[in-house]
MILOKE-65359 format. One record per residue: x, y, z of N, C-alpha, C in turn. Coordinates in steps of 0.001 Angstrom, whole numbers, plus 500000, padded with zeros to 6 digits. Layout:
N
ATOM,npx,npy,npz,capx,capy,capz,cpx,cpy,cpz
ATOM,X,Y,Z,X,Y,Z,X,Y,Z .
...
***
This chain:
81
ATOM,npx,npy,npz,capx,capy,capz,cpx,cpy,cpz
ATOM,502120,199969,233901,501238,200272,232766,501741,201194,231333 .
ATOM,501967,202339,231700,502301,203205,230823,503600,203211,230555 .
ATOM,504303,202053,230178,505768,201908,229939,506277,202638,228668 .
ATOM,507246,203391,228403,507293,203953,227213,507721,202802,226235 .
ATOM,507338,203183,225046,507332,202194,223869,509019,202143,223434 .
ATOM,509526,200918,223315,510776,201019,222541,511052,201662,221284 .
ATOM,511895,202470,220896,512254,203097,219799,512883,202238,218955 .
ATOM,512122,202225,217543,512803,201353,216679,514278,201888,216041 .
ATOM,515238,200760,215916,516372,201110,215532,516574,202142,214274 .
ATOM,515508,202233,213425,515700,203222,212292,515497,204598,213054 .
ATOM,514506,204651,213596,514003,205963,214012,514908,206573,215061 .
ATOM,515844,205569,215905,516774,206065,216656,518102,206354,215871 .
ATOM,518155,206034,214782,519301,206141,214089,519168,207620,213244 .
ATOM,517761,207876,212893,517355,209436,212487,517455,210377,213327 .
ATOM,517369,210033,214733,517369,210783,215681,518533,211275,216055 .
ATOM,519735,210241,215880,521009,210464,215818,521712,211239,214949 .
ATOM,521119,210941,213442,521648,211625,212533,521253,213013,212319 .
ATOM,520145,213430,213097,519504,215153,213153,520353,215682,214224 .
ATOM,521530,215012,214964,522379,215745,215752,523467,216265,214874 .
ATOM,524039,217441,214988,524907,217989,214059,526304,217268,214376 .
ATOM,527236,216936,213541,528311,216010,214001,529042,216612,214932 .
ATOM,529234,218017,215057,530021,218430,216122,529696,218421,217391 .
ATOM,528291,218081,217398,527657,218189,218672,527382,216686,219578 .
ATOM,527810,215605,218478,527638,214374,219094,528613,214059,219883 .
ATOM,528242,213118,220859,529009,212749,221921,529701,211378,221375 .
ATOM,530747,210899,222066,531659,209531,221700,530546,208422,221728 .
ATOM,529622,208487,222907,528752,207193,223254,527788,207376,221708 .
ATOM,527213,208767,221171,526355,208789,220060,526882,208359,218870 .
ATOM,528016,208593,218735,528847,208290,217521,528902,206588,217428 .
ATOM,529168,205944,218736,529374,204573,218838,528192,204281,218573 .
ATOM,526885,204597,219034,525807,204010,218898,525234,204297,217389 .
ATOM,525599,205413,216866,525230,205534,215387,525878,204501,214569 .
ATOM,527232,204186,214676,528159,203239,214109,527356,201886,213894 .
ATOM,526954,201328,215312,526278,199831,215675,525167,200007,214845 .
ATOM,524201,200972,214849,523203,200892,213953,523279,201037,212543 .
ATOM,524273,201596,212028,524286,201578,210640,524926,200324,210215 .
ATOM,525733,199333,211045,526051,198211,210641,525032,197202,210849 .
ATOM,524062,197487,211886,522828,196460,212262,521755,196599,211227 .
ATOM,521924,197980,210573,520683,198135,209645,521222,197831,207965 .
ATOM,522309,197610,207839,523263,197604,206348,522407,196380,205836 .
ATOM,522118,196700,204526,521415,195453,203733,522030,193792,203885 .
ATOM,523239,193767,203945,523718,192476,204121,523577,191833,205447 .
ATOM,523212,192774,206411,523118,192286,207851,521761,192142,208281 .
ATOM,520599,192521,207421,519258,192255,207722,518912,191064,207755 .
ATOM,518107,190546,208476,517224,189157,208625,516755,188851,207424 .
ATOM,516746,187934,206680,515999,187762,205614,516813,188210,204340 .
ATOM,517817,188869,204469,518619,189474,203221,519352,187948,202529 .
ATOM,519528,187989,201253,519968,186889,200679,521545,186996,200806 .
ATOM,521985,185606,201277,523155,185166,201427,524198,185604,200186 .
ATOM,525354,186188,200507,526443,186396,199808,527015,185176,199599 .
ATOM,527218,184968,197910,528033,183818,197660,529358,183754,198121 .
ATOM,530013,182438,198217,531285,182198,199009,532358,182961,198297 .
ATOM,532394,183337,197087,533603,184077,196287,533393,185764,196686 .
ATOM,532356,186039,197361,532146,187416,197573,531666,188402,196553 .
ATOM,532599,188855,195501,531902,189631,194554,531799,188939,193257 .
ATOM,531708,187775,193143,531660,187072,191805,530162,187290,191449 .
ATOM,530226,187381,190077,528879,187575,189271,527793,186534,189637 .
ATOM,526479,186815,189346,525705,185829,189515,525597,185098,188393 .
ATOM,525359,183611,188473,525796,182777,187355,524490,183005,186170 .
ATOM,524960,183012,185121,523902,183000,183941,523709,184621,183718 .
ATOM,524225,185618,184335,523992,186919,184090,525216,187665,183587 .
ATOM,525252,189049,183159,526208,189640,183022,526532,189723,181553 .
ATOM,527166,190858,180993,527617,191153,179677,528317,189985,179085 .
ATOM,529397,189699,179803,530684,188984,179294,530322,187340,179350 .
ATOM,529267,187124,179018,528651,185708,179311,529365,184984,178270 .
ATOM,529859,183854,178492,530529,182935,177305,531954,183751,177020 .
ATOM,532301,184631,177515,533915,185291,177325,534580,185305,178650 .
ATOM,535805,185136,178457,536878,185063,179374,537081,186338,179907 .
ATOM,537088,186492,181100,537097,187995,181869,538634,188359,181664 .
ATOM,538370,189684,181373,539820,190555,180957,540515,190619,182223 .
ATOM,541555,190674,181988,542700,190629,183523,542869,192215,183273 .
ATOM,542989,192905,184303,543708,194211,184262,544871,194207,185224 .
ATOM,545908,194821,184694,546976,194989,185649,547609,196329,185906 .
ATOM,548234,196490,186890,548773,197870,187060,549981,197861,186080 .
ATOM,550015,199355,185608,551189,199698,184450,552615,199959,185528 .
ATOM,553639,199291,185034,554946,199643,185639,555306,201156,185183 .
ATOM,555830,201900,186359,556043,203196,185904,557258,203111,184946 .
ATOM,557579,204121,184087,558678,203998,183050,559948,204157,183750 .
ATOM,560968,203517,183207,562404,203629,183798,563097,205009,183672 .
ATOM,563732,205864,184448,564246,206691,184226,565188,206790,183071 .
ATOM,565540,207593,182284,566542,207558,181232,567731,208494,181732 .
***
């Protein structure tokens, strides 16, 4: 009858974060990592799906609308003389 209420993932994460890092056990670290992944914005239920290209800008927006994107390359180090 008086079963303990299950703790919400957010409340459990807050409880784990309240433990100083040096005092957390490996199991607590693992649980904290799992909760952070589970509660990440992209993993929540009802979160908007990311487009297939990953980090491509949304269509119709952005400052470079109608312009070709600039390519950036790493500079080769100068040759020794």
